[in-house]
N, C-alpha and C positions, 0 to 999 in steps of 0.2 A: 420128380416133378411135383408130387403131392406135398412134400415138405416145403418146397419153394412157394407153392400157392398158399399154404397155411401161413408162412412167414409174411407174405405180401398182405394177406388178409389181416394179420395182426397189426402190421404197420399202418394199414388204412384205417383200422378200427381205432388205433391209438390217436392218430391225427384227428379223426372225427370226434373222439372224446375230448381232445384238447380244444377243439373249436367250440364244442358245446359248453365247456367250462370257462371259456373266455380267454384261455391262454393264447398269446400271440407270439409269433417268431419275429426276428429282425426284419424290418421292411426292406424290400428289394427296389432297385432303381427302375427295373422293368419286370413285370410279372412274367412267369413262364409262358403263359398263354400269349401275352403281347410279344415276347421274344419269338415264339413259333410263328405268329401271324406276320412278323416283320420280314420273314424270308421271301425270296423272289416269287415263290409259288405258294406263299402263305403256309397253311397247315398241311399241305399235300406234297408228296415227293416231286422233284424236278421233272421226272419222266412224264408226269401227268400234264405238264404245261398249263396248269390252271393259273389264271390270273389271281393275285392276292385278293382277298375278300374286301369289298368296298360297301359301306353302308350309306344309303341315301334317306334323307328325311325331307318330305315336302310339306310346306306350310301353304295352305290354300286361302286366298283372300279375294274380296271383290275387286280390289285394285292394289297395286304395289305402293308402298310408302315412298316418299321422295328419296332419290338415290343418296344424296349427301347425308340425310338423316340416318339411313341404314348404314352407310360407311362409318359414320361417327360412332354408332352403336356397336358395330362389329369390332372396330378398333379398340374401343373401351373394354369389351368383354374378352376378346381374344388375347390381349396382352396380359390378362390375369391368369391365363392357362399356359403353362410351360410347353405342353405338347403341341399346342397350336403354333408356337413360335419355334418349333424344332423340326428336324428331319431325322431320318433313320440312317445310321452308319454302323459298320462292323468294327467293334473294338478288338483289335488283334491281341492286345495284352490280356484281356479277359476271355477272349475267344467267344464273345457273344455280341449280339446286336444291342444297340442302345440308342436312346434319343440324344441328339447333339444339337446345339443352336443352329438355326438356319442361317445361310449366308446372306449378308446384306439386309436391306429393309424390305418388308413385305409390300408388294405392289397391290394396294387395295383398289386402284383405279384401272381395271382392265384385265389384270392377270388372274388374281385369286377371287375377284368378284366379276362375274361374267354376265352380261346382259344378252337376252335373246327375246325374239317375238314370235308367237305362234298364233294360229287362227282358231284353235279349239283345244279342249282338254286332251283329246287324243294326241295333239301335237306336243303337249307337256310330257305325256308318257313316252312318246317316241323320242323326245329329246333326252329323257333320262336313260332310256334303253341304249342310246348311242354312247353313253358313258360307262356302261356296265363292265366292259372288258378292259378298262384302264389298267395298265401294268405298273404305273408309278415309277418306271425305270428312269424316265427323263427327269422327273422331279427329284428323285434321290440322287442321281448323278450330278445335278446342278445345285444340290444342297437347298432345295426349296421345301417349304411346308407341304404336308400331305393332306390338303383339303382345298375345296372350292365352294364358294357360294354362287349359285346360279339364280339370277333374277329374271324370271320368265313372264313376260307380259303377254296376256291372252286377249286378243282383240274380240274374241267371240264367247267369253265366259270368264270363269274364275282364273286369276293369275296365281303364280306360285313362287315361293322362295325355296330353293332346294339346296340343302347342305350335303355335299359329297365328302365322305370321310374315309380315309384308309383305316381298316379295322384294327390295326395295331395301336392306333391312338386311343380307341375306346370302344365300348360295346353299345348296344341299343339303349340301355338305361343311361349311359353317359350322354347320348344324343338327346334324350328326353330332358335330362337334368340341365344340359347346356342351354337347350331351347328355353327352359323355364327362366333362365337368367335374362333372356331377351324380352320376356312378356311382362305386361302390366295389366291392370284392370282398366275399365273405361275411363277412370279419372287419372290414370297415369301412375297409380301406386303399385309397388312391387307385389307380386303374387306369392303366397306361401310355397315353400319348397315341397315338391312331391314327396309322398310317403316313403319312397325308396331310401331316403337318407336318415330314417329313424335309427336311433342307436339300437344295437342288438341286445336283447334281453335274454338272460339265461332261462332255460326251460325249467319249470317247476313241476312238470309232470314226471312221476316216477313210473318206470316201465320195468317189468320183470327182466333182470339182467340176462337170464338164459334165453328168453324169447328175443330180446334185443340182439344178442350175439348171433342167434340163428338167422334173424332177418338180415343182419349186416353181411354174414357169410353168403346168404342167398344173393344179395345185391352184388357182392364181389364176383361171384361166378356168373351172374347175368351179364356183367360188364365184360368179363374176359371172354365168355362164349360168344357174346354179341360181336366181338372183334374178329374171332377166328373161325367160328362155325356157323352160327345162326345167320340166315339170310332171308330176306323177304321173298314172297312168291313172285315169280317173274310174270306179273300181269302186264297189260298193255301200257301202264304208266310207269313201270319200273325203268329208271334211267339206264339206257344201254351203255355198255362200256366194254373195252377190250383190255384186259390186264390192268384195270382200274385207271385207264387213261381217260381224261376229261373228254366229254363228247363234243366239245367245241361248238355246240349248237347255239343258235341265236336264243335270246331270252325275251319273252313278251310279258308285259304287265297286264294282267286281267283283273280289273277293278270290279268289285261287286257292289250292289246297291247299298247305300247307307242304311244301317239297321238301328232300331231303337234299343238303347241300353236299358231303359226301363222295362221293356218287354223281356229282354234276356234275364234281367234280375228277377222279374216275376216268375219266369220259368225255373230259374235256379232255386228260388225259394220254395216253389211247389215240389220240385224234385228232391230238394234237400242237399244241395252240393254247391260248388263254387261256380263263378262265371267262367273261369278257365276250364273247369270240368265240362261245362256245357259246350263251350266252343271246341274243345278237343273232340268231344263226342260228335258234334256237328260236322267236323272235318271228316271223321270216319264215315258218317252217314252220307255226306255229299260225295265222297269218293266211291262208296258202294253204288249210289244212284248213277254216277258217271260210268262206272264199269258195266253196270246193267244196261245202260243206254248203248254202250259200244259192243254189247254181247261178248264180253271178255270170257274166254274159255274157263277161267278159274273162279268165276263169280259164285258158283255153288260148291266149290271145293271145300270140304269140311275142315281142312287144315289151312285155309287161306290166311296168310299173315302179311299185313301191311303195318309198318311201324313208322312213327314220326320222330325225328330228332328234335328235342325241345331245349332251347337255351335256358339254363337255370341261372338266374342272376343272384349271386350271394348278397345278402343285405349289406348296405353301406353303413358304416359307423358314422354317426353324426359328427361333424367337425366342431371343434371347440377353439376359443381364441388362442390357446397355447399350442394346439395341434390342428392347424388349418389343413384341409385336404383338397386335392384336385378333384374336380368333377369327372375328369377323363381317366378311365381305367378299364381294364378287362377283368372284371370280377365275376366270372361266370364259367360254366362248363356245359357240356351237352349230356342230356339224359335220353335214354331210349324208351319210347312210350308205344306199346302195342295199341293200335287203333281198333275200335269195335267195328269191323267190316264184315264179319261173318253173318249168316242169316240169324236175325233175332226177331222176336214177335212184334216189337214196337220200338219206336225211337226212344221212349223212356227207358226201355231195357238196355239200349245202347248207352244211355247216359249213366245209368246205375253201374253198368259194367266198367265204364270209363272212370267213374268215381272210385270204385274199388281198386282199380289199377293205380290211380294217382295217390290214393291213401297209402298203399303199400310202398310206393316210391318215397313218399315223405317220411314214413316211419323208418325206412331202412337207412336213411342217410346216404342214399346212392349218389347224390351230387358231390358230396364231400369225398366219398371213396373214389369216384371217377376223377375228380380233380387231383387227389393225392397220387393215384396211379399214374396220371399223365405227367405230373411233376417228377415222379420217381423215374419213369422211363426216359424222359427228356434229359434229366440230369445225369443218369447212369449210362444210358445207351446212346444218347445223342439225338440230334435232329433227324437224321435219315431214318432211324428205326422208329422214332416217335411219329414222323410224318407218314410212314408206310402203315403203321397201325391205325392212324387216324383215317387214312384213305380206305383201308379195309373196312373200318367201322362205318364210315359215312356211306360208302357205296353199297353196303349191305342193307341200307334203309331206302325207303321210297320217298319220304317227304321230310321237310323241316317245317316246324310251326312255332311262331312266336306271338305272344299276346302282351302288349305293353299298355298300361294305364297312363292317362295324361291328365287333363283338367276337367273339372265338373262344369265350369262355365266357359264361355268364349273369352279367351284372352285377347289382348291387343299388342301390336308391335308398331312402334312409332306412330301411334294414334289410329292405326287401321285395324279393324276387327278381323280376327282369324276365325274362319269358318270350320276348318278341320285340318287334321294332320295325317299324312300317310307315310308309313315306313316302307321303303322299297329295298329288298335285299336280293341280289343275284347270287345264287348258290350253285354248288356242284350238283345238287339234287333239287327238285322243285320245292318252292317255299310258299307257305301261306303266312301272311303277317296281318295282325289286327292291332288297331290302336283306338282307345276310347277317348272322346273329346266332346265336351258340352252336350252330354246326353245322347250321343250317337256312337255307334261302333262302325269304324271305317276300316276296310281291309282290301287285300288283293292277293292274288297268286302271281308268282313270277315263275314261268314254266317255259320249257322248250316246246314250241308249237308243233314240231315234228312228232313229238311223243304224245302231247296232249292235243289231239285233233278235236275241233269244236270246243276249244278251251273256254269260250264265253259261257258255256253251260255250267261251269263250276260255280260261279256266283249264284246262278239261279237255283242250283241244287243246295247250296248253303241256306238260302232263304226257305226253300221247301222243307228242309230238315227242321229248321226252327219253327216253321208253321205247324208241322206235324207234332212237335213237342208241345207247342202251345195248345193245340187242340186236345191232345191226350191229357193235359193237366189243367184244363179249364181256364187257361189264360186268354183273356180277350184283348189285351193291349196289342195294337197293330205291330207287326214285326218290322215293316219298313218305316224308317224315320219320317215323321210327318213334319214337313218344313212349312 
């Protein structure tokens, strides 16, 4: 067993080194992760009966633009992306799933662009919740594209444009980058591409090779042990399952109050870390407050462990005239992040602990090792084994957390000002998602209300944790966004 682990470590280390030095392999028609997500139950075994993962992105506006203007814009942008014009089919010659052209013309008037009316923002969230368990079986059987635009008019507040996307088409960053092609400034001029498409630069920092090797080996064993041995403490918020079977529970969107990005940046500058470090720490602090509120029996357990799965998006290489690239892809993997939930003297101590955890992950190259191992298992052992390992890995965790940057200023779509954007992701385990837009941080939890009793408290505890961090570090900028 030990020689095999050492061999796998060596293979993962070599791939990581090749990535760092800029060496690239032959491009694939569909990435391994897209292939996995294309299966009937996505990245989980069929016995779980999980629906494939769907990503939702909601653009909130004071009012919807004219329908024909939106349809014309969507038609123009969608036709430039092959995956929007395709569906999924199994290629029996290759023995793999692949994208194939959709059958017939896309119906932009009524089928793939759907109109609805609600009376308040709760109605928008309820509408999205009703689409969470889409299986996409009908769309695939009929050869139709795997996306929908929902135009939701709200007679009692902000309206929304919701993009619903099968995860095999692309990841969260794909969604952000696609949305960016729809936006303009107030004068109708195109906005600059978000930073995720910057070209990858080679690292100039030299690290002791023996230390680097030790860190990489540590990351490898963390990934392996996280799949087969390590498991989060069975607190009241740990997703219940039997034999890793999906709980089939309903999912509710719990939106928390808009927060000031300026305040969070002031806090991260005072603490000396990143915005993502702060928000990861805040998630841990909010969960600890929630467990304390519910008198969880493990709240004071000295070995309490709650981990979050964090999607790590690999940097996109910038497109060039001779090498155009699709916006839509799955260039990411999951990393395991222990949350700071044990008793600590201050919120700042939690933030420092989280920063140290994230720094170690960045240094170890863990995302590249995880991606390499996933590719290796899928290609050598096949989908069934890879899916079971993924299920074991995911269900041993308590949360998923994603943080996506967007735009510094309010963009416009078809002349209408966008106020903010919300990502909604229904996952096998509870998820917290955050997106920054125009000086605000907007976020939500998607949870099973049977597990998360009084789930509305989660957003309040996020704000309280940030307020405590601000107080401890002399930050006076209000946490809640001042509109």
